N, CA, C, O and the ligand as a Tripos MOL2 file, in Angstrom:
@<TRIPOS>MOLECULE
protein
  321   319    81     0     0
PROTEIN
NO_CHARGES

@<TRIPOS>ATOM
      1 N         104.9580   93.3460   49.4640 N.3       1 MET1
      2 CA        105.6020   94.3960   49.7820 C.3       1 MET1
      3 C         105.2880   94.9080   51.1040 C.2       1 MET1
      4 O         106.0710   95.5940   51.7620 O.2       1 MET1
      5 N         104.0290   94.5310   51.5100 N.am      2 LYS2
      6 CA        103.3810   95.0640   52.6110 C.3       2 LYS2
      7 C         104.1790   94.3890   53.8370 C.2       2 LYS2
      8 O         104.4430   95.0760   54.8240 O.2       2 LYS2
      9 N         104.5180   93.1830   53.7690 N.am      3 TYR3
     10 CA        105.1600   92.4100   54.7400 C.3       3 TYR3
     11 C         106.5010   92.8610   54.9400 C.2       3 TYR3
     12 O         106.9950   92.8290   56.0670 O.2       3 TYR3
     13 N         107.1620   93.2960   53.9020 N.am      4 LEU4
     14 CA        108.4090   93.8080   54.1100 C.3       4 LEU4
     15 C         108.4400   95.1910   54.9700 C.2       4 LEU4
     16 O         109.2180   95.4760   55.8810 O.2       4 LEU4
     17 N         107.5760   95.8270   54.5320 N.am      5 LEU5
     18 CA        107.1500   97.1070   55.2720 C.3       5 LEU5
     19 C         106.9210   97.1400   56.8250 C.2       5 LEU5
     20 O         107.2670   98.0500   57.5790 O.2       5 LEU5
     21 N         106.2700   95.9750   57.1650 N.am      6 ILE6
     22 CA        106.0300   95.7950   58.4220 C.3       6 ILE6
     23 C         107.2110   95.2380   59.2630 C.2       6 ILE6
     24 O         107.5310   95.6750   60.3680 O.2       6 ILE6
     25 N         107.8190   94.2200   58.6040 N.am      7 ILE7
     26 CA        109.1840   93.6510   59.0210 C.3       7 ILE7
     27 C         110.2840   94.6240   59.3370 C.2       7 ILE7
     28 O         111.0990   94.5520   60.2570 O.2       7 ILE7
     29 N         110.1510   95.6270   58.3280 N.am      8 ALA8
     30 CA        111.2470   96.5750   58.5790 C.3       8 ALA8
     31 C         110.6070   97.6660   59.6680 C.2       8 ALA8
     32 O         111.4380   98.3460   60.2700 O.2       8 ALA8
     33 N         109.3810   97.8600   59.9290 N.am      9 LEU9
     34 CA        109.0990   98.6880   60.9540 C.3       9 LEU9
     35 C         109.2360   98.0890   62.2930 C.2       9 LEU9
     36 O         109.4770   98.7510   63.3020 O.2       9 LEU9
     37 N         109.0640   96.7400   62.2630 N.am     10 ALA10
     38 CA        109.1520   95.9930   63.5050 C.3      10 ALA10
     39 C         110.5760   96.0750   63.8330 C.2      10 ALA10
     40 O         110.9010   96.3070   64.9980 O.2      10 ALA10
     41 N         111.5620   95.8860   62.8090 N.am     11 LEU11
     42 CA        113.0150   95.8800   63.2140 C.3      11 LEU11
     43 C         113.4490   97.2850   63.8840 C.2      11 LEU11
     44 O         114.1850   97.4420   64.8580 O.2      11 LEU11
     45 N         112.8130   98.2420   63.1220 N.am     12 ALA12
     46 CA        113.2200   99.6740   63.3860 C.3      12 ALA12
     47 C         112.7410   99.8490   64.9840 C.2      12 ALA12
     48 O         113.4880  100.3300   65.8360 O.2      12 ALA12
     49 N         111.4310   99.4000   65.2450 N.am     13 LEU13
     50 CA        111.0420   99.5460   66.4740 C.3      13 LEU13
     51 C         111.7960   98.7360   67.4940 C.2      13 LEU13
     52 O         112.0280   99.2000   68.6100 O.2      13 LEU13
     53 N         112.1990   97.4760   67.1130 N.am     14 LEU14
     54 CA        112.9590   96.6770   67.9580 C.3      14 LEU14
     55 C         114.3470   97.3090   68.3670 C.2      14 LEU14
     56 O         114.8150   97.2380   69.5030 O.2      14 LEU14
     57 N         114.9870   97.9820   67.2150 N.am     15 TRP15
     58 CA        116.2160   98.6040   67.3380 C.3      15 TRP15
     59 C         116.1750   99.9000   68.3230 C.2      15 TRP15
     60 O         117.0480  100.1960   69.1390 O.2      15 TRP15
     61 N         115.0110  100.5800   68.0760 N.am     16 TRP16
     62 CA        114.8400  101.6950   68.9130 C.3      16 TRP16
     63 C         114.6610  101.3320   70.1670 C.2      16 TRP16
     64 O         115.2900  101.9140   71.0510 O.2      16 TRP16
     65 N         113.7350  100.2640   70.4800 N.am     17 TRP17
     66 CA        113.4580   99.9400   71.8320 C.3      17 TRP17
     67 C         114.7550   99.4930   72.6200 C.2      17 TRP17
     68 O         114.9710   99.8600   73.7750 O.2      17 TRP17
     69 N         115.6270   98.6420   71.8750 N.am     18 ARG18
     70 CA        116.8540   98.2290   72.4740 C.3      18 ARG18
     71 C         117.8030   99.3480   72.7600 C.2      18 ARG18
     72 O         118.5170   99.2690   73.7600 O.2      18 ARG18
     73 N         117.8690  100.3460   71.9960 N.am     19 THR19
     74 CA        118.7560  101.5270   72.1000 C.3      19 THR19
     75 C         118.4250  102.1600   73.1750 C.2      19 THR19
     76 O         119.2450  102.4190   74.0550 O.2      19 THR19
     77 N         117.0050  102.5310   73.2380 N.am     20 MET20
     78 CA        116.4870  103.1790   74.4530 C.3      20 MET20
     79 C         116.8110  102.4790   75.9610 C.2      20 MET20
     80 O         117.1650  103.0060   77.0160 O.2      20 MET20
     81 N         116.5360  101.0520   75.6080 N.am     21 GLY21
     82 CA        116.7780  100.3580   76.9660 C.3      21 GLY21
     83 C         118.1150  100.3480   77.3770 C.2      21 GLY21
     84 O         118.3730  100.4190   78.5790 O.2      21 GLY21
     85 N         119.0890  100.2590   76.4480 N.am     22 ARG22
     86 CA        120.3890  100.3590   76.6350 C.3      22 ARG22
     87 C         120.8620  101.7150   77.3760 C.2      22 ARG22
     88 O         121.6180  101.7270   78.3480 O.2      22 ARG22
     89 N         120.2900  102.8700   76.7560 N.am     23 LYS23
     90 CA        120.7500  104.1610   77.2890 C.3      23 LYS23
     91 C         119.9340  104.1430   78.6280 C.2      23 LYS23
     92 O         120.6050  104.5600   79.5720 O.2      23 LYS23
     93 N         118.9090  103.8400   78.8860 N.am     24 ALA24
     94 CA        118.3870  103.8790   80.1570 C.3      24 ALA24
     95 C         118.9770  103.1080   81.3280 C.2      24 ALA24
     96 O         119.0300  103.5290   82.4830 O.2      24 ALA24
     97 N         119.4770  101.7580   80.8300 N.am     25 SER25
     98 CA        120.1330  101.0530   81.8950 C.3      25 SER25
     99 C         121.4330  101.5920   81.9080 C.2      25 SER25
    100 O         121.9270  101.5190   83.0330 O.2      25 SER25
    101 N         122.1870  102.1230   81.0370 N.am     26 GLY26
    102 CA        123.5390  102.7220   81.1320 C.3      26 GLY26
    103 C         123.6360  103.8760   82.1370 C.2      26 GLY26
    104 O         124.5590  104.1200   82.9140 O.2      26 GLY26
    105 N         122.3990  104.5780   81.9390 N.am     27 ARG27
    106 CA        122.5470  105.9800   82.4850 C.3      27 ARG27
    107 C         122.0200  105.7840   84.0510 C.2      27 ARG27
    108 O         122.4380  106.4880   84.9700 O.2      27 ARG27
    109 N         121.0690  104.7570   84.2100 N.am     28 GLY28
    110 CA        120.3520  104.4330   85.4270 C.3      28 GLY28
    111 C         121.4970  104.3690   86.5640 C.2      28 GLY28
    112 O         121.6760  105.3210   87.3230 O.2      28 GLY28
    113 N         122.1150  103.4090   86.6200 N.am     29 PRO29
    114 CA        123.2200  103.1720   87.7900 C.3      29 PRO29
    115 C         123.9310  104.4830   88.0200 C.2      29 PRO29
    116 O         123.9510  105.0230   89.1260 O.2      29 PRO29
    117 N         124.5460  105.0070   86.8910 N.am     30 ALA30
    118 CA        125.3770  106.1520   86.8970 C.3      30 ALA30
    119 C         124.5150  107.2770   87.7840 C.2      30 ALA30
    120 O         125.0680  107.7500   88.7770 O.2      30 ALA30
    121 N         123.1730  107.7070   87.4350 N.am     31 GLN31
    122 CA        122.5730  108.5420   88.0320 C.3      31 GLN31
    123 C         122.3450  108.1080   89.4790 C.2      31 GLN31
    124 O         122.4710  108.9130   90.4010 O.2      31 GLN31
    125 N         122.0220  106.8770   89.6640 N.am     32 LYS32
    126 CA        121.5440  106.4890   90.9320 C.3      32 LYS32
    127 C         122.6400  106.5480   91.8640 C.2      32 LYS32
    128 O         122.3920  106.9460   93.0020 O.2      32 LYS32
    129 N         123.8330  106.2080   91.5540 N.am     33 ALA33
    130 CA        125.0890  106.4460   92.3630 C.3      33 ALA33
    131 C         125.3390  108.0200   92.5550 C.2      33 ALA33
    132 O         125.5510  108.5000   93.6690 O.2      33 ALA33
    133 N         125.3020  108.6780   91.5420 N.am     34 GLY34
    134 CA        125.4290  110.1740   91.6800 C.3      34 GLY34
    135 C         124.2630  110.6950   92.8460 C.2      34 GLY34
    136 O         124.5480  111.3950   93.8180 O.2      34 GLY34
    137 N         123.2320  110.3130   92.5970 N.am     35 ARG35
    138 CA        122.1290  110.7280   93.6260 C.3      35 ARG35
    139 C         122.2760  110.3950   94.8990 C.2      35 ARG35
    140 O         122.1020  111.1960   95.8180 O.2      35 ARG35
    141 N         122.6860  108.9070   95.0850 N.am     36 GLU36
    142 CA        122.8070  108.3290   96.3060 C.3      36 GLU36
    143 C         123.9570  108.8720   97.1340 C.2      36 GLU36
    144 O         123.9340  108.8350   98.3650 O.2      36 GLU36
    145 N         125.0260  109.4090   96.3890 N.am     37 ALA37
    146 CA        126.0860  109.8410   97.2370 C.3      37 ALA37
    147 C         125.8100  110.9370   98.2340 C.2      37 ALA37
    148 O         126.2400  110.8690   99.3860 O.2      37 ALA37
    149 N         125.0240  112.0410   97.7490 N.am     38 PRO38
    150 CA        124.8710  113.1850   98.4850 C.3      38 PRO38
    151 C         123.6720  112.8940   99.4840 C.2      38 PRO38
    152 O         123.5730  113.4980  100.5520 O.2      38 PRO38
    153 N         122.7030  111.8570   99.0360 N.am     39 VAL39
    154 CA        121.7640  111.6710   99.8130 C.3      39 VAL39
    155 C         122.0740  110.7750  101.0640 C.2      39 VAL39
    156 O         121.2280  110.7240  101.9570 O.2      39 VAL39
    157 N         123.0690  110.1730  101.1580 N.am     40 GLN40
    158 CA        123.6910  109.4880  102.1360 C.3      40 GLN40
    159 C         123.8030  110.2830  103.3520 C.2      40 GLN40
    160 O         124.4750  111.3130  103.3890 O.2      40 GLN40
    161 N         123.1220  109.7970  104.3990 N.am     41 PRO41
    162 CA        123.1310  110.8540  105.6910 C.3      41 PRO41
    163 C         124.5070  110.8840  106.2150 C.2      41 PRO41
    164 O         125.1440  109.8430  106.3760 O.2      41 PRO41
    165 N         125.0090  112.1170  106.5010 N.am     42 PRO42
    166 CA        126.4090  112.2680  107.1750 C.3      42 PRO42
    167 C         126.4650  111.5530  108.4820 C.2      42 PRO42
    168 O         125.4050  111.1420  108.9540 O.2      42 PRO42
    169 N         127.6430  111.3510  109.1500 N.am     43 ASP43
    170 CA        127.6690  110.7230  110.1900 C.3      43 ASP43
    171 C         126.8720  111.5000  111.3550 C.2      43 ASP43
    172 O         126.8270  112.7270  111.2680 O.2      43 ASP43
    173 N         126.2470  110.8690  112.4280 N.am     44 ASP44
    174 CA        125.7420  111.4750  113.2650 C.3      44 ASP44
    175 C         126.5060  112.3980  114.2210 C.2      44 ASP44
    176 O         127.2330  111.9580  115.1110 O.2      44 ASP44
    177 N         126.3470  113.4100  114.0420 N.am     45 MET45
    178 CA        127.1510  114.4300  114.9540 C.3      45 MET45
    179 C         126.6740  114.6160  116.4080 C.2      45 MET45
    180 O         125.4810  114.7790  116.6640 O.2      45 MET45
    181 N         127.6200  114.5870  117.3400 N.am     46 VAL46
    182 CA        127.3420  114.6750  118.6370 C.3      46 VAL46
    183 C         128.1550  115.6110  119.3670 C.2      46 VAL46
    184 O         129.2740  115.8070  118.8930 O.2      46 VAL46
    185 N         127.8760  116.1650  120.3010 N.am     47 ALA47
    186 CA        128.6800  117.3140  121.0410 C.3      47 ALA47
    187 C         129.4310  116.8800  122.1750 C.2      47 ALA47
    188 O         128.7700  116.2370  122.9910 O.2      47 ALA47
    189 N         130.5720  117.0510  122.4290 N.am     48 CYS48
    190 CA        131.3570  116.6400  123.5620 C.3      48 CYS48
    191 C         130.6090  117.2270  124.8350 C.2      48 CYS48
    192 O         130.2410  118.4020  124.8330 O.2      48 CYS48
    193 N         130.4060  116.4510  125.8450 N.am     49 ARG49
    194 CA        129.6780  116.9440  127.1530 C.3      49 ARG49
    195 C         130.7380  117.8930  127.7840 C.2      49 ARG49
    196 O         130.3150  118.7140  128.5980 O.2      49 ARG49
    197 N         131.8290  117.8780  127.5520 N.am     50 HIS50
    198 CA        132.8120  118.9520  128.3250 C.3      50 HIS50
    199 C         133.1050  119.9200  127.6680 C.2      50 HIS50
    200 O         133.1310  120.9340  128.3670 O.2      50 HIS50
    201 N         133.3780  120.1130  126.4800 N.am     51 CYS51
    202 CA        133.8720  121.2790  125.5950 C.3      51 CYS51
    203 C         132.7940  121.5830  124.6460 C.2      51 CYS51
    204 O         132.8240  122.7160  124.1660 O.2      51 CYS51
    205 N         131.9230  120.8600  124.3100 N.am     52 GLY52
    206 CA        130.9100  121.0770  123.2290 C.3      52 GLY52
    207 C         131.3000  120.8820  121.8350 C.2      52 GLY52
    208 O         130.5530  121.1570  120.8960 O.2      52 GLY52
    209 N         132.4970  120.3950  121.7070 N.am     53 LEU53
    210 CA        133.0090  120.1260  120.3950 C.3      53 LEU53
    211 C         132.2100  119.1070  119.7210 C.2      53 LEU53
    212 O         131.9120  118.0270  120.2310 O.2      53 LEU53
    213 N         131.8540  119.5210  118.4760 N.am     54 HIS54
    214 CA        130.9930  118.4350  117.6990 C.3      54 HIS54
    215 C         132.0020  117.5120  116.9070 C.2      54 HIS54
    216 O         132.9760  117.8630  116.2410 O.2      54 HIS54
    217 N         131.5220  116.2530  117.1480 N.am     55 LEU55
    218 CA        132.3400  115.1840  116.4080 C.3      55 LEU55
    219 C         131.4270  113.9540  116.1060 C.2      55 LEU55
    220 O         130.4660  113.7160  116.8380 O.2      55 LEU55
    221 N         131.7260  113.1740  115.0330 N.am     56 PRO56
    222 CA        130.9120  112.0380  114.4740 C.3      56 PRO56
    223 C         130.8740  111.1420  115.7470 C.2      56 PRO56
    224 O         131.7650  110.9840  116.5820 O.2      56 PRO56
    225 N         129.5550  110.5600  115.6950 N.am     57 ARG57
    226 CA        129.0920  109.6040  116.8990 C.3      57 ARG57
    227 C         130.1760  108.5600  116.9180 C.2      57 ARG57
    228 O         130.6140  108.1810  118.0040 O.2      57 ARG57
    229 N         130.6340  108.0740  115.7920 N.am     58 THR58
    230 CA        131.7770  106.9230  115.5990 C.3      58 THR58
    231 C         132.8970  107.2690  116.3190 C.2      58 THR58
    232 O         133.4450  106.3640  116.9480 O.2      58 THR58
    233 N         133.4680  108.6390  116.3780 N.am     59 GLU59
    234 CA        134.5660  109.0260  116.8130 C.3      59 GLU59
    235 C         134.4840  109.3200  118.4210 C.2      59 GLU59
    236 O         135.5270  109.3460  119.0750 O.2      59 GLU59
    237 N         133.4020  109.5080  118.9460 N.am     60 ALA60
    238 CA        133.0920  109.9140  120.3030 C.3      60 ALA60
    239 C         133.4510  108.8810  121.1740 C.2      60 ALA60
    240 O         133.3980  107.6920  120.8620 O.2      60 ALA60
    241 N         133.8910  109.4010  122.4890 N.am     61 LEU61
    242 CA        134.1140  108.3960  123.3780 C.3      61 LEU61
    243 C         132.7930  108.4570  124.3880 C.2      61 LEU61
    244 O         132.4130  109.5570  124.7900 O.2      61 LEU61
    245 N         132.1260  107.2720  124.7720 N.am     62 THR62
    246 CA        131.0020  107.0680  125.6380 C.3      62 THR62
    247 C         131.4080  107.0380  126.9630 C.2      62 THR62
    248 O         132.0600  106.0970  127.4160 O.2      62 THR62
    249 N         131.0490  108.0610  127.6600 N.am     63 GLY63
    250 CA        131.0810  108.0670  129.1780 C.3      63 GLY63
    251 C         129.8330  107.7090  129.9110 C.2      63 GLY63
    252 O         128.7600  107.4950  129.3470 O.2      63 GLY63
    253 N         130.0500  107.6500  131.3400 N.am     64 GLN64
    254 CA        128.8100  107.4040  131.9160 C.3      64 GLN64
    255 C         127.6160  108.5380  131.8310 C.2      64 GLN64
    256 O         126.4020  108.3310  131.8110 O.2      64 GLN64
    257 N         128.3120  109.7930  131.7870 N.am     65 GLN65
    258 CA        127.4340  110.9060  131.7450 C.3      65 GLN65
    259 C         127.0970  111.3760  130.3120 C.2      65 GLN65
    260 O         126.1690  112.1640  130.1340 O.2      65 GLN65
    261 N         127.8160  110.9180  129.3230 N.am     66 GLY66
    262 CA        127.4240  111.4380  127.9120 C.3      66 GLY66
    263 C         128.6250  111.0060  126.9930 C.2      66 GLY66
    264 O         129.2920  110.0060  127.2570 O.2      66 GLY66
    265 N         128.8490  111.7360  125.9970 N.am     67 LEU67
    266 CA        129.6980  111.5100  124.9880 C.3      67 LEU67
    267 C         130.6960  112.6740  125.0500 C.2      67 LEU67
    268 O         130.3730  113.8310  125.3190 O.2      67 LEU67
    269 N         131.9850  112.2390  124.7670 N.am     68 TYR68
    270 CA        133.3200  113.1790  124.8110 C.3      68 TYR68
    271 C         134.1510  113.0100  123.6050 C.2      68 TYR68
    272 O         134.2150  111.9940  122.9120 O.2      68 TYR68
    273 N         134.7930  114.1430  123.4300 N.am     69 CYS69
    274 CA        135.6790  114.0850  122.3180 C.3      69 CYS69
    275 C         136.9200  113.2040  122.5240 C.2      69 CYS69
    276 O         137.3120  112.3930  121.6840 O.2      69 CYS69
    277 N         137.4710  113.4160  123.6400 N.am     70 THR70
    278 CA        138.7190  112.8260  124.1800 C.3      70 THR70
    279 C         138.7030  112.2360  125.5170 C.2      70 THR70
    280 O         137.9170  112.6370  126.3750 O.2      70 THR70
    281 N         139.5170  111.3270  125.7150 N.am     71 GLN71
    282 CA        139.5950  110.6730  127.1320 C.3      71 GLN71
    283 C         139.7560  111.7570  128.0690 C.2      71 GLN71
    284 O         138.9240  111.8260  128.9740 O.2      71 GLN71
    285 N         140.6130  112.5580  128.0190 N.am     72 ALA72
    286 CA        140.9540  113.6830  129.0410 C.3      72 ALA72
    287 C         139.6530  114.5350  129.3460 C.2      72 ALA72
    288 O         139.4580  114.9000  130.5050 O.2      72 ALA72
    289 N         138.8180  114.8400  128.4100 N.am     73 HIS73
    290 CA        137.5930  115.5410  128.6050 C.3      73 HIS73
    291 C         136.6580  114.5790  129.4710 C.2      73 HIS73
    292 O         136.0370  114.9740  130.4580 O.2      73 HIS73
    293 N         136.6340  113.3520  129.0160 N.am     74 GLN74
    294 CA        135.7110  112.3060  129.8480 C.3      74 GLN74
    295 C         136.1820  112.2420  131.2950 C.2      74 GLN74
    296 O         135.3860  112.1810  132.2320 O.2      74 GLN74
    297 N         137.5860  112.2590  131.4520 N.am     75 ASN75
    298 CA        138.0680  112.3320  132.8620 C.3      75 ASN75
    299 C         137.7790  113.5800  133.7640 C.2      75 ASN75
    300 O         137.5480  113.6030  134.9730 O.2      75 ASN75
    301 N         137.8600  114.7260  132.7670 N.am     76 ALA76
    302 CA        137.6870  116.1710  133.4610 C.3      76 ALA76
    303 C         136.2010  116.2000  133.9120 C.2      76 ALA76
    304 O         135.8590  116.8260  134.9150 O.2      76 ALA76
    305 N         135.2860  115.4680  133.1020 N.am     77 GLN77
    306 CA        133.7810  115.7740  133.4910 C.3      77 GLN77
    307 C         133.3220  114.8020  134.5080 C.2      77 GLN77
    308 O         132.4840  115.0450  135.3770 O.2      77 GLN77
    309 N         133.9980  113.5730  134.3100 N.am     78 GLU78
    310 CA        133.4260  112.4840  135.3670 C.3      78 GLU78
    311 C         134.3210  112.3530  136.3920 C.2      78 GLU78
    312 O         133.9920  111.6800  137.3690 O.2      78 GLU78
    313 N         135.5500  112.9530  136.3370 N.am     79 GLY79
    314 CA        136.3790  112.9370  137.5970 C.3      79 GLY79
    315 C         136.9690  111.5920  138.0610 C.2      79 GLY79
    316 O         137.1010  111.2790  139.2450 O.2      79 GLY79
    317 N         137.2790  110.8960  137.1010 N.am     80 SER80
    318 CA        137.6630  109.4580  137.0990 C.3      80 SER80
    319 C         139.2460  109.3240  137.2410 C.2      80 SER80
    320 O         139.7720  108.2120  137.2600 O.2      80 SER80
    321 ZN        135.7580  117.7870  124.5710 Zn       81 ZN81
@<TRIPOS>BOND
     1     1     2 1
     2     2     3 1
     3     3     4 2
     4     3     5 am
     5     5     6 1
     6     6     7 1
     7     7     8 2
     8     7     9 am
     9     9    10 1
    10    10    11 1
    11    11    12 2
    12    11    13 am
    13    13    14 1
    14    14    15 1
    15    15    16 2
    16    15    17 am
    17    17    18 1
    18    18    19 1
    19    19    20 2
    20    19    21 am
    21    21    22 1
    22    22    23 1
    23    23    24 2
    24    23    25 am
    25    25    26 1
    26    26    27 1
    27    27    28 2
    28    27    29 am
    29    29    30 1
    30    30    31 1
    31    31    32 2
    32    31    33 am
    33    33    34 1
    34    34    35 1
    35    35    36 2
    36    35    37 am
    37    37    38 1
    38    38    39 1
    39    39    40 2
    40    39    41 am
    41    41    42 1
    42    42    43 1
    43    43    44 2
    44    43    45 am
    45    45    46 1
    46    46    47 1
    47    47    48 2
    48    47    49 am
    49    49    50 1
    50    50    51 1
    51    51    52 2
    52    51    53 am
    53    53    54 1
    54    54    55 1
    55    55    56 2
    56    55    57 am
    57    57    58 1
    58    58    59 1
    59    59    60 2
    60    59    61 am
    61    61    62 1
    62    62    63 1
    63    63    64 2
    64    63    65 am
    65    65    66 1
    66    66    67 1
    67    67    68 2
    68    67    69 am
    69    69    70 1
    70    70    71 1
    71    71    72 2
    72    71    73 am
    73    73    74 1
    74    74    75 1
    75    75    76 2
    76    75    77 am
    77    77    78 1
    78    78    79 1
    79    79    80 2
    80    79    81 am
    81    81    82 1
    82    82    83 1
    83    83    84 2
    84    83    85 am
    85    85    86 1
    86    86    87 1
    87    87    88 2
    88    87    89 am
    89    89    90 1
    90    90    91 1
    91    91    92 2
    92    91    93 am
    93    93    94 1
    94    94    95 1
    95    95    96 2
    96    95    97 am
    97    97    98 1
    98    98    99 1
    99    99   100 2
   100    99   101 am
   101   101   102 1
   102   102   103 1
   103   103   104 2
   104   103   105 am
   105   105   106 1
   106   106   107 1
   107   107   108 2
   108   107   109 am
   109   109   110 1
   110   110   111 1
   111   111   112 2
   112   111   113 am
   113   113   114 1
   114   114   115 1
   115   115   116 2
   116   115   117 am
   117   117   118 1
   118   118   119 1
   119   119   120 2
   120   119   121 am
   121   121   122 1
   122   122   123 1
   123   123   124 2
   124   123   125 am
   125   125   126 1
   126   126   127 1
   127   127   128 2
   128   127   129 am
   129   129   130 1
   130   130   131 1
   131   131   132 2
   132   131   133 am
   133   133   134 1
   134   134   135 1
   135   135   136 2
   136   135   137 am
   137   137   138 1
   138   138   139 1
   139   139   140 2
   140   139   141 am
   141   141   142 1
   142   142   143 1
   143   143   144 2
   144   143   145 am
   145   145   146 1
   146   146   147 1
   147   147   148 2
   148   147   149 am
   149   149   150 1
   150   150   151 1
   151   151   152 2
   152   151   153 am
   153   153   154 1
   154   154   155 1
   155   155   156 2
   156   155   157 am
   157   157   158 1
   158   158   159 1
   159   159   160 2
   160   159   161 am
   161   161   162 1
   162   162   163 1
   163   163   164 2
   164   163   165 am
   165   165   166 1
   166   166   167 1
   167   167   168 2
   168   167   169 am
   169   169   170 1
   170   170   171 1
   171   171   172 2
   172   171   173 am
   173   173   174 1
   174   174   175 1
   175   175   176 2
   176   175   177 am
   177   177   178 1
   178   178   179 1
   179   179   180 2
   180   179   181 am
   181   181   182 1
   182   182   183 1
   183   183   184 2
   184   183   185 am
   185   185   186 1
   186   186   187 1
   187   187   188 2
   188   187   189 am
   189   189   190 1
   190   190   191 1
   191   191   192 2
   192   191   193 am
   193   193   194 1
   194   194   195 1
   195   195   196 2
   196   195   197 am
   197   197   198 1
   198   198   199 1
   199   199   200 2
   200   199   201 am
   201   201   202 1
   202   202   203 1
   203   203   204 2
   204   203   205 am
   205   205   206 1
   206   206   207 1
   207   207   208 2
   208   207   209 am
   209   209   210 1
   210   210   211 1
   211   211   212 2
   212   211   213 am
   213   213   214 1
   214   214   215 1
   215   215   216 2
   216   215   217 am
   217   217   218 1
   218   218   219 1
   219   219   220 2
   220   219   221 am
   221   221   222 1
   222   222   223 1
   223   223   224 2
   224   223   225 am
   225   225   226 1
   226   226   227 1
   227   227   228 2
   228   227   229 am
   229   229   230 1
   230   230   231 1
   231   231   232 2
   232   231   233 am
   233   233   234 1
   234   234   235 1
   235   235   236 2
   236   235   237 am
   237   237   238 1
   238   238   239 1
   239   239   240 2
   240   239   241 am
   241   241   242 1
   242   242   243 1
   243   243   244 2
   244   243   245 am
   245   245   246 1
   246   246   247 1
   247   247   248 2
   248   247   249 am
   249   249   250 1
   250   250   251 1
   251   251   252 2
   252   251   253 am
   253   253   254 1
   254   254   255 1
   255   255   256 2
   256   255   257 am
   257   257   258 1
   258   258   259 1
   259   259   260 2
   260   259   261 am
   261   261   262 1
   262   262   263 1
   263   263   264 2
   264   263   265 am
   265   265   266 1
   266   266   267 1
   267   267   268 2
   268   267   269 am
   269   269   270 1
   270   270   271 1
   271   271   272 2
   272   271   273 am
   273   273   274 1
   274   274   275 1
   275   275   276 2
   276   275   277 am
   277   277   278 1
   278   278   279 1
   279   279   280 2
   280   279   281 am
   281   281   282 1
   282   282   283 1
   283   283   284 2
   284   283   285 am
   285   285   286 1
   286   286   287 1
   287   287   288 2
   288   287   289 am
   289   289   290 1
   290   290   291 1
   291   291   292 2
   292   291   293 am
   293   293   294 1
   294   294   295 1
   295   295   296 2
   296   295   297 am
   297   297   298 1
   298   298   299 1
   299   299   300 2
   300   299   301 am
   301   301   302 1
   302   302   303 1
   303   303   304 2
   304   303   305 am
   305   305   306 1
   306   306   307 1
   307   307   308 2
   308   307   309 am
   309   309   310 1
   310   310   311 1
   311   311   312 2
   312   311   313 am
   313   313   314 1
   314   314   315 1
   315   315   316 2
   316   315   317 am
   317   317   318 1
   318   318   319 1
   319   319   320 2
@<TRIPOS>SUBSTRUCTURE
     1 MET1         2 RESIDUE 1 A MET
     2 LYS2         6 RESIDUE 1 A LYS
     3 TYR3        10 RESIDUE 1 A TYR
     4 LEU4        14 RESIDUE 1 A LEU
     5 LEU5        18 RESIDUE 1 A LEU
     6 ILE6        22 RESIDUE 1 A ILE
     7 ILE7        26 RESIDUE 1 A ILE
     8 ALA8        30 RESIDUE 1 A ALA
     9 LEU9        34 RESIDUE 1 A LEU
    10 ALA10       38 RESIDUE 1 A ALA
    11 LEU11       42 RESIDUE 1 A LEU
    12 ALA12       46 RESIDUE 1 A ALA
    13 LEU13       50 RESIDUE 1 A LEU
    14 LEU14       54 RESIDUE 1 A LEU
    15 TRP15       58 RESIDUE 1 A TRP
    16 TRP16       62 RESIDUE 1 A TRP
    17 TRP17       66 RESIDUE 1 A TRP
    18 ARG18       70 RESIDUE 1 A ARG
    19 THR19       74 RESIDUE 1 A THR
    20 MET20       78 RESIDUE 1 A MET
    21 GLY21       82 RESIDUE 1 A GLY
    22 ARG22       86 RESIDUE 1 A ARG
    23 LYS23       90 RESIDUE 1 A LYS
    24 ALA24       94 RESIDUE 1 A ALA
    25 SER25       98 RESIDUE 1 A SER
    26 GLY26      102 RESIDUE 1 A GLY
    27 ARG27      106 RESIDUE 1 A ARG
    28 GLY28      110 RESIDUE 1 A GLY
    29 PRO29      114 RESIDUE 1 A PRO
    30 ALA30      118 RESIDUE 1 A ALA
    31 GLN31      122 RESIDUE 1 A GLN
    32 LYS32      126 RESIDUE 1 A LYS
    33 ALA33      130 RESIDUE 1 A ALA
    34 GLY34      134 RESIDUE 1 A GLY
    35 ARG35      138 RESIDUE 1 A ARG
    36 GLU36      142 RESIDUE 1 A GLU
    37 ALA37      146 RESIDUE 1 A ALA
    38 PRO38      150 RESIDUE 1 A PRO
    39 VAL39      154 RESIDUE 1 A VAL
    40 GLN40      158 RESIDUE 1 A GLN
    41 PRO41      162 RESIDUE 1 A PRO
    42 PRO42      166 RESIDUE 1 A PRO
    43 ASP43      170 RESIDUE 1 A ASP
    44 ASP44      174 RESIDUE 1 A ASP
    45 MET45      178 RESIDUE 1 A MET
    46 VAL46      182 RESIDUE 1 A VAL
    47 ALA47      186 RESIDUE 1 A ALA
    48 CYS48      190 RESIDUE 1 A CYS
    49 ARG49      194 RESIDUE 1 A ARG
    50 HIS50      198 RESIDUE 1 A HIS
    51 CYS51      202 RESIDUE 1 A CYS
    52 GLY52      206 RESIDUE 1 A GLY
    53 LEU53      210 RESIDUE 1 A LEU
    54 HIS54      214 RESIDUE 1 A HIS
    55 LEU55      218 RESIDUE 1 A LEU
    56 PRO56      222 RESIDUE 1 A PRO
    57 ARG57      226 RESIDUE 1 A ARG
    58 THR58      230 RESIDUE 1 A THR
    59 GLU59      234 RESIDUE 1 A GLU
    60 ALA60      238 RESIDUE 1 A ALA
    61 LEU61      242 RESIDUE 1 A LEU
    62 THR62      246 RESIDUE 1 A THR
    63 GLY63      250 RESIDUE 1 A GLY
    64 GLN64      254 RESIDUE 1 A GLN
    65 GLN65      258 RESIDUE 1 A GLN
    66 GLY66      262 RESIDUE 1 A GLY
    67 LEU67      266 RESIDUE 1 A LEU
    68 TYR68      270 RESIDUE 1 A TYR
    69 CYS69      274 RESIDUE 1 A CYS
    70 THR70      278 RESIDUE 1 A THR
    71 GLN71      282 RESIDUE 1 A GLN
    72 ALA72      286 RESIDUE 1 A ALA
    73 HIS73      290 RESIDUE 1 A HIS
    74 GLN74      294 RESIDUE 1 A GLN
    75 ASN75      298 RESIDUE 1 A ASN
    76 ALA76      302 RESIDUE 1 A ALA
    77 GLN77      306 RESIDUE 1 A GLN
    78 GLU78      310 RESIDUE 1 A GLU
    79 GLY79      314 RESIDUE 1 A GLY
    80 SER80      318 RESIDUE 1 A SER
    81 ZN81       321 GROUP 0 **** ****
């Protein structure tokens, strides 16, 4: 009877461990994704050298004297 009890206990522990493992692995990625989204840094914001408008660096035009929101502002600032 002792062995039966030990086996039952071992099975219970194994079941509990697997359940906890599944829960942890199931929650892990979801929580990670939820946490990572807000943590992701926003686009680097730059100011137009001509009008001061803030826009993402990826959308800014790079001129000789700085960054601009539009081609017109680059032309107005740099006089090309
Ligand atoms: Zn501008």
